[in-house]
N, C-alpha and C positions, 0 to 999 in steps of 0.2 A: 251819709258818710260814704266816701269813696273807698273802694277796695283796690289792692294792688293789681288785680287782673282785669279791672274794669275797662281800661283802654284796649287791652288785647282782644277781649271779647267784642267790644264795640267796633273795633276795626274790622273784625270778621263779619259783624252784622252789616256794616256799611258795604263791604264787598258783596255780600248776598243781595243787597238792595239793587245792585247793578244788573242782576239777572232780569229785572223787570223794566229796565230803562227802555223807553220808547214804546211801551206796550200797555201802560196803565192809565194814561191820561183820560179824564181829568183828575184821577186819584194819584197820590204820590207813590213813587216806587220805594216802598219801605222795606227794610230788612229787620229780621227778628231772630234772636237766639234764645233758647231756654237752657239754662245751665243748672244742674243739680249736683252738689258735692264735687264741684270742679270739673264735671263732665258735661259736654254738650249732648242734650237729650232731644232737642228739637230745633229744626232750622226752618225758616219760612221767609218768603218774599211775596210782595203783592203780585197776584196772578194776572194774566192778560185780561184786559177789560176792567181791571180795578178790584175784582173780587175773586176768591176770598182775600181778605187783608192778610198781611204778613203774620200778624199775631195769631189769627185763626189757623193759618197754615202750620205754624210752628207748634201751637198747642195740640193740634190734631196728631202731629207726629210724636210729640212727647207723651201724650196720654196721661196715665196716672203719675208718671214721673214729674209732672208739672207741680205737684203738691210740695210746697216748701222750697221750690226752686227760685232762681233769679232769672228774670226776663230782661234781655237787652234789646231795646227798640230804637231805631234811628229817628223816629218821630213820635211825639206824644200820641198815645192811643186815642182813637176817635171816641167822642162822647155823644154825638148827635144821633137821633133816631133815624133809621133809614129802612126803606122797604127792601133793600138789597141784602141786608144782613144785620147781625147784632152789633151792639157797641163793643168795641174791643176792650174798653176799660172794664166792662162787666165780665167779659170772657176771661180776662186775666184774674179778676177777683174770684170768679166761680171756680176756676181751675186750681185755686189754692196757691197762686204765686205769692211768695212772702216778700220779695224785694224786686223793685222795678228800676232799671237804669235807662234813662231817656237821653238821647243826644240833643235833639232840638225840640223846642216847643212848637206847637201847631199854630200858624198864624190865622187859620180859619176861625172866625169868631164863634162858630158853632162848637168848637172844642177849646181853643186858646186858654190853657191853664185849668180848665174845668175838670179834666181827667185827673190831673195831678192833685188838685184839692180833694176831689171825691175819694180817690184811692187812699190818700192819707187819712181821711176821715174813717175809712173802713179798717184802718190799722196797718196798711201796707207801707213798708219803707220805700220811699221814692227818692232817687238821686237824679238830678237834672243837669245837663250841660256838658256831659262827657263827649268830647270830640264833636262839638256842635257845629263848628265851621266846616269840618270835613263832611258831616252829614248833610248840611244845607247845600254844599257843592254837589254831592251825589244826587240830591233831589232837586236840582236847580229848576227843572221845568215847573214843578209844583210851586216852589217859592216865588219864581218869577211871575207866574200867573196870579198868585195871591197878592203880591206886593206891587207889581208893575202893570198888571192887567193885560199881559201879552205873553206869547210863547218866549221861552229862552232861545237865544240865537247863537249858533256856532258858525264861525267863518273858517272854512278850510282852504288852505292854499298849498299847492305843490310847486316849489320854486327852486331856482338855481341859487348858487352862492351869491350871485350878484343881483338877486331879487327879480329874476325874470320868470314868467310862467309859460313862455312860448318863444319861438324864433320870431323874427320880424314879420315873416309871412303868415304867422299864426300857428305853425306846426308845434304841437305840444305832446305828441306821443312818441316815446314816453320820457318825461323828465326824471321821475322817480322810479325806483326799482320795484320788483314784485312784492317784497315784504311791506314796503310803505303803501303800495296800492291795496294790498289785502287789509291792512289796518284801516285805510280810508273806507273800505267797504264795511268793516266792523263799525266804524263811526256812523255810516249810513243806517245800519241796522239798529242803532241806539237812538235814532231820531224819528219823530212822527212824520215829518215832512222835509222835503229838500227843494232847493230853489236855484235856478240859474237865470242869468240875464238873457234877453232875446238874442243878443249878438252871439253868445256862446251856443245857444240852441241852433241858430242858423248855421254856424260854422262847424259844430261838432255833432249835431243831432244826438245828444247823449241819452242813454237809456235811464240813467240814474237809479238803477235797481241794485239789489244786493246779490253778488255772485260768489258767495261763500257757501261751500257745501253744508247743507242743513239749515241755512239761514235765509234761503231764497224767499220764504214767506214773510220776511221782515222788511221787505222793500218799502220805503216811505212814500207818502203821497207826493206828487210832483207839482211844483209851481213854477211859473214863469214871471219874471219881472219885466214889464214893458207895456206897450200899448198894442191894441189890435186884438184879434181873436186868439184864444188859447188852443194849442194842439189838442187832438182827441185824447182824453184821459188825463189832461192837465188842468190845474187851476191857474188863474192869472191875477196878479196884483199890479197896480200902476205906480205905487209908491211904497217904500219900505214901511211907512207908518200904517199901511193897510193890514199888517199882520195882527193888529189889535182886534180886527174883526174875524180872525180865524175862529172856527169852532173850538170849544174848550177841550175837545178830544185831540187837538193839536197842541201839545205842551212844549214841543221842541222843534226847532227849524234849523236845518243845516244849509248854509249858503255856500255853494260850491264853485261858482264862477259867473262871470269873469271879472276883469278889472273894474268895469263900470258898476256892476252889481255890488262888488266888495266896497267900492268907494261910497256908494249910495247908503249902504247900511252903516258904515263907519261914520259918515258925515252926520247921519241921523242919531248917532250914539245908541244904536240898537244891537250892537255886537257885545255879547256877554262872555264869549269864549273864543279864543283863536287857536286853531290847530295848524301848525306849520310843519310841512315836510320839506327838508332841505336836501337836495341832491348835491354831491360833491362835483359839480360841473360849473363852468363859467360860460355864459352864452355871449354876452357883449352885444349891445345894440338890439336886444330882444324886447318883447313886450313886458312892461312892468306889471307887477302883481296887483297894484292898486292905483287907480286913477286919482286925480286931484280930489281931496276931501275938504278943501277950503281952509286949510290951516294957515293962519296969518302970523302966528307967534310960536316959534319953536319951543318956548317954555311951556306952552299949553299941552305939548305932546308928552311931557314927562309925568311920571307918577300915575298913569292911567292903567297900566298893565302889570300884573304880578305873575312871575313864572310859577306854574303849578306842577309841571312835569317835564322831564327831558329824558329821552332814551334813544338808543341806536336801533334802527330797523334795517338790517342788512348794511348796505353802504350809506344809507340815508340817515339823517338825524331828524327826530321829531321833537318839537317843543309845543307845549300847551300853556297858554296864558289866560288868566282870568281878569276880567274887567274889574277895576277897583271902584266900588260905588259906596256912597254913604248910606243909601237906603238898603 
């Protein structure tokens, strides 16, 4: 049975889960709240490297106040035996949690519904499916790995109102303002790896690090799309489909430039999320954001993207789109 405050507390748990984004792969970045008598007594999110899990983190903070409480978890608690730590389903039961609210079930066959069944057998009330879509979006790297066997991919583009990413001569600093650029660095910090095409690397020699105070250690692994040797400290792939061979510690990839790399990933239908920063400028005759993707029928372009977020960042507008998939 759902309670009136379930969505409010689950929304907070999903927000907590984002503290682990880009730091937990191959484990999911889960969020957990422990609520007793209407008060939050424990907060947890998956820690860097994947352990402790969010539930263990929140239960440790709550202590004895966990007894008789409700736990809000963005993903079904793990049920499989691991040398790295106890099963979260057992931890919740041992702590005396009386009610468990789960956003999304775990697609991992080692858990997939087993925690729910076992906890109900132990007498715990379990509600499932509260804000499930939002939770799956927040844990996209884990779900993409489980269901599509590859990292989730974000394509980031900073462009003018007329869709250009640079002047005709390639000059691109700066199209967007400082607020949008800072947000782009935050996006980098939330990804395990980042990629540009060889042309962008030759033209800009980008560092692709995170330059936000306090987040410098969150700089992602760097990859190049192209042929030939990789620069020192970089990995290289020759085709977008090669991301399927990335180690499972790379749960998310950010594609940052340029037009050919963007087109290659779009043409291969490997982009799961678009982050667009639009500056209020018109360039005219500049370099387009995306090269040819082989679209032969305009009708096929419709219905593929869903607007997920829109906000103002200084003078610039940011839009985030999610790829609409059946799987």
